[in-house]
N, C-alpha and C positions, 0 to 999 in steps of 0.2 A: 759508400764507396771515397777513398781518399782523393780528394781533388789535385788536380795535377796543378805544380807550383812554378807560378811566373815571374819572374824577373824585369823591369821594364827601364832603357832608357833614353832621353829625347834629350832636346834641345830647353824646353819650358814648359810654358803651361797648354800650347798648343797642342803640344805631342802626350804631356801628363795629365791635364788637367788639375785635379785638387791634389796629386798626387807630386807635382811638382814641389821643389823647396825643401826645406828641414824636414828629415825625416819623423821626429816629433810633432808635427803637423800635418801630417799629411793623412788625406782620408779618402775614403772609395764613394765618396758622395756625389762628384763628378768626374766622371772619367775623362780623359783626353781621347786625343785620335788614335793613338796606338791602340790601347785597350777597347776602343768602339769599334775598331778596325777586327781586331781578333775576334769580338763578341758575334761577329757576322760571321765570321767562320765558324766558330765553336762558339753557339752558345753558354755552352754549361758545364761542369765537369774540370774547371780549371778556376786558379785562386791565384791575384796579385801580393806576395809576401814579401815586396821591396820594390823600387824607384829611386833612380837618381840623376839629376840634371847631367849631360854631357859635360860641362865645364868642372865638374863635383866627382868624375871617377877618378878612382885612386889607379895610376897606368901601372899598366904591366909592367914589369922588370924583365924585358927578354934580354938576350946574351947578343952584342954586337950593336952598331947601330941602327935603329927601329923608328919608321917614321911616327909621329906622333897619334895619327887618326888610328893607326895600329895598335898600338901601345893603349889606346883608349877602348878600340872594342875590346881586347883581348881583355883589359882589365875589367869590362861592364863584365863578361863570361866568368871571371876570377871571381868577382864579386856574387854574379849569379849562384857558382858555386857555393861561398861559402855560407850563403844563405840555404843553401839546400834544395835551391830549385832547380826543376826538370827543364827550364825552357828560358833564354834571355832573350828578350826582344826590344829592339831599338829601332829609330831611324836618324837619323845623319840629311841634313840641308847637304848637297853638293854644292851648291853655291857657284857654280857652272865651272869646277875644278875638276877636271877629268880624271886627275892622278890622285884625288881625294878618293872617286867614285872606285877606281883601280886599286885602289890599298885599303879598303874598306873590304873589298872581295877578297882582296889575299887574307887579311886577318880574319876573315870568318872561316876561311878553310882552316887557319891554322891555330884556329880558337878549338877545331874540331880534334885536332892534336893532343891540344892541352889538356883539355876536356871534353873527353870521348861522352862524359854522364850530360853534360848538358848541350841540348838542342838549341841551334840560332834562328831566330826569325829576324832579318834583319835586313839592312841595304840602305843606300844614299836615294833620298827624293831628289829626283833630277828637273830642273835646278833648285824648287825648293818646295816645302810641303805646301805650299799654294798652290804650285803647278799640279799637284795631287789632288787638291779639290777642284780645281779646274775640270780637272780629267773625266775625276767620277759626278760632275755635273756636264759631262756630254762634249768638252771642249776637245777638240783636235790640236796635234801639233803643241802641245804644253811643253814638250821638251827641250823645244826652240827657241825658246823665251828666256830672256834674260830672268836676272831675280828681281829686278825692279819690276820687270814687264809683267811677270806673273803675279805681283803683290798688287800691284795696279788694276791689272785685267777683275783679280778676285776681289776686291775692293768697288771697282764698277758692277758686279754682278750682287753685288748688294752684301757682302762678307766684307767687313773693316778689318784690320788688322788685331790679334790678339783676341778675336769675337771666337773664343773656344768652342760656345754651345753652337753657337753658327756652323762651325765647322765638321762637328758631331753629328749635327743634324743630316748635315750631308752625307756623313758616313752611313746614317741609318738607314738611309733610302736609297743607298745607290744599289744598281743591281750588279754585284760584282761578276757576272758573266756575260757583260755587256759594256766592259772598259774599252775605251778608243785603242786601236791596235797599237798607235803609235806610244804610248804610256807603258812605256819598256819597262821601265823601274819601277813601276806600281805593280803593274802586271807581274813581274818580278817578285816584289816583294808578297804579294798574295798566295803566288805559287806556291811560295817556302810555306807559309802560314798553312795551307791545305796539306801540304807534303808532312807537317811535322807534328799540327795539333789535333785534329780529330783522331788521328792512326792511334796519338798517345793515349786522349781519354777514352779510345774503347779500350787500350791494353790495360788502363786502371781500373775502368769497370770490372772486365773481366776477372781481373786479378782478386776483386773484391764478391765476384759473382757467386 
């Protein structure tokens, strides 16, 4: 069986784990939140072939005026395509910017037109990744928190800032079928992962059977 190839994008170590930083020094020893969450959806049959931090993405060269976030999303998918990856997966903090969230959703749709051969599992964490962690711990109302409020609440729960291992522990233990109903951005991301990854892995297994 040929493993499905995955390319990751995230803001830093919390999202990417030991795959953050210079590609020459990246390892798969300590996965970040994105990879751990994807493993909860589909444990095997896929592999990470590349990862990049958000600020280092080569911006997509689109025609006409284009939002920076859109060029980043489409640029990430372009990089995934160049790496021969079948899937690009990312999480980007919304930072309480509703326009950013809408731009990212639009960019995902446009990426499907640019690179139909690359599936996208991505979206904005509202308001930030720390809110997703709280939701996974069963906290309701996380999307109404401010960025600072979400970070403070998570710290008060015992997970200090930049403690990637503690975050991935939360992801490893969460029941994805029992996420709070109001954690809409997280639930949408998980739904995308479930729609894309398991069927793709099954097809890959069938092709090699």
